[in-house]
C-alpha positions as CSV (number, residue, x, y, z in Angstrom):
1,X,17.3,23.2,17.8
2,X,14.2,22.5,15.7
3,X,10.8,23.0,17.2
4,X,9.3,20.0,15.6
5,X,10.5,16.5,14.7
6,X,9.8,14.7,11.4
7,X,6.8,12.7,12.7
8,X,5.1,15.8,14.0
9,X,5.4,17.5,10.6
10,X,4.2,14.5,8.7
11,X,1.4,13.9,11.2
12,X,0.2,17.5,10.7
13,X,0.3,17.1,6.9
14,X,-1.7,13.9,7.0
15,X,-4.3,15.5,9.3
16,X,-4.7,18.3,6.7
17,X,-5.0,15.6,3.9
18,X,-7.6,13.7,5.9
19,X,-9.6,16.9,6.5
20,X,-9.5,17.8,2.8
21,X,-10.7,14.3,1.8
22,X,-13.5,14.4,4.4
23,X,-14.6,17.9,3.4
24,X,-14.3,17.1,-0.3
25,X,-16.5,14.0,0.1
26,X,-19.3,16.1,1.5
27,X,-20.0,17.5,-2.0
28,X,-21.1,14.0,-3.1
29,X,-23.5,13.5,-0.2
30,X,-23.2,11.1,2.7
31,X,-26.8,9.8,2.5
32,X,-28.5,7.8,5.3
33,X,-26.8,4.8,6.9
34,X,-29.2,2.3,5.2
35,X,-28.5,3.7,1.8
36,X,-25.1,5.5,1.9
37,X,-24.3,8.1,-0.8
38,X,-21.3,8.4,-3.0
39,X,-19.4,10.5,-0.5
40,X,-19.8,8.1,2.5
41,X,-16.8,5.9,1.9
42,X,-14.4,8.8,1.1
43,X,-15.7,10.6,4.2
44,X,-15.0,7.6,6.4
45,X,-11.5,7.2,4.8
46,X,-10.8,10.9,5.5
47,X,-11.9,10.5,9.1
48,X,-9.7,7.4,9.4
49,X,-6.7,9.3,8.0
50,X,-7.3,12.1,10.5
51,X,-7.7,9.7,13.5
52,X,-4.5,7.7,12.6
53,X,-2.5,10.9,11.9
54,X,-3.7,12.4,15.2
55,X,-2.5,9.2,17.0
56,X,0.9,9.5,15.3
57,X,1.1,13.2,16.1
58,X,0.4,12.6,19.8
59,X,3.1,9.8,19.9
60,X,5.6,12.0,18.1
61,X,4.9,14.9,20.4
62,X,5.7,12.6,23.4
63,X,8.9,11.5,21.7
64,X,9.8,15.2,21.1
65,X,9.5,15.9,24.8
66,X,12.0,13.1,25.4
67,X,14.4,14.8,23.0
68,X,13.8,13.3,19.6
69,X,14.6,16.1,17.2
70,X,14.6,16.7,13.5
71,X,16.7,14.3,11.4
72,X,17.5,14.5,7.7
73,X,14.8,12.6,5.8
74,X,17.1,10.5,3.6
75,X,19.6,9.8,6.4
76,X,20.3,6.1,6.6
77,X,18.0,5.1,3.8
78,X,18.9,1.8,2.2
79,X,18.0,2.0,-1.4
80,X,18.8,-1.6,-2.5
81,X,15.5,-3.3,-1.5
82,X,13.1,-0.5,-2.7
83,X,14.9,-0.4,-6.1
84,X,14.7,-4.2,-6.4
85,X,10.9,-4.0,-5.7
86,X,10.5,-1.2,-8.3
87,X,12.4,-3.1,-10.9
88,X,10.3,-6.2,-10.1
89,X,7.1,-4.2,-10.5
90,X,8.3,-2.8,-13.8
91,X,9.2,-6.3,-15.1
92,X,5.8,-7.6,-13.8
93,X,4.0,-4.9,-15.8
94,X,6.0,-5.6,-18.9
95,X,5.7,-9.4,-18.7
96,X,2.1,-9.6,-17.8
97,X,0.7,-9.8,-21.3
98,X,3.3,-12.2,-22.8
99,X,3.5,-14.6,-19.8
100,X,0.0,-14.3,-18.5
101,X,-1.3,-13.4,-15.1
102,X,-0.7,-16.6,-13.2
103,X,2.8,-17.3,-14.3
104,X,3.9,-13.7,-14.1
105,X,2.4,-13.4,-10.5
106,X,4.2,-16.6,-9.4
107,X,7.5,-15.3,-10.7
108,X,6.9,-11.8,-9.2
109,X,5.9,-13.1,-5.7
110,X,8.6,-15.7,-5.8
111,X,11.2,-13.1,-6.6
112,X,10.0,-10.9,-3.8
113,X,9.9,-13.7,-1.2
114,X,13.4,-14.9,-2.2
115,X,15.3,-11.7,-2.6
116,X,13.7,-8.9,-0.7
117,X,13.1,-10.8,2.6
118,X,14.8,-14.1,1.9
119,X,12.6,-17.1,2.8
120,X,13.1,-20.9,2.5
121,X,12.4,-22.3,-0.9
122,X,9.4,-24.2,0.4
123,X,7.9,-21.0,1.6
124,X,8.7,-19.2,-1.6
125,X,7.1,-21.9,-3.8
126,X,4.0,-22.4,-1.7
127,X,3.6,-18.6,-1.1
128,X,4.1,-17.7,-4.8
129,X,1.7,-20.4,-6.1
130,X,-0.8,-19.8,-3.4
131,X,-0.8,-16.0,-3.9
132,X,-1.2,-16.4,-7.7
133,X,-4.0,-18.9,-7.4
134,X,-5.8,-16.9,-4.7
135,X,-5.5,-13.7,-6.8
136,X,-6.8,-15.5,-9.9
137,X,-9.7,-16.9,-7.9
138,X,-10.7,-13.5,-6.6
139,X,-10.2,-11.5,-9.9
140,X,-11.1,-14.0,-12.6
141,X,-13.5,-16.4,-11.0
142,X,-15.3,-14.2,-8.4
143,X,-15.1,-10.7,-10.0
144,X,-15.1,-12.0,-13.6
145,X,-12.2,-9.6,-14.5
146,X,-10.4,-10.3,-17.7
147,X,-6.8,-11.2,-16.9
148,X,-4.1,-11.7,-19.5
149,X,-3.5,-15.3,-20.5
150,X,-0.1,-16.4,-21.5
151,X,0.9,-18.6,-24.4
152,X,-0.2,-21.7,-22.5
153,X,-3.7,-20.4,-21.9
154,X,-3.4,-19.5,-18.2
């Protein structure tokens, strides 16, 4: 019988990653709170990773005491939805320039809402258009990022 379960191992790995991020960020300087340095945000991110991984490690240790053991990592994995999402992301990247940001985003979000977790058409249409317009407002209007325009100018 294995000494650890999957979640204990992944929790320990994430704790190590979080510590590495936090310690690595110290090279850039944290600075004072009123004027944080370059390393402040990565330091906080590393600490958050450690905290969340520690919570997961504690929970998985409690499960281990109840008898939850090691299971093969790919056991019971359903590949259809992740492959659909990967294909959709690939198509999104390829079609972004020719179709433009808004139309491509509407099609991408609509596809995800209809096929990955099937929703009613009303939810798909409103969700896809709302997401595309919201993303456009954030990136183009507010942040002034240059987004690809399709053949119709949007």
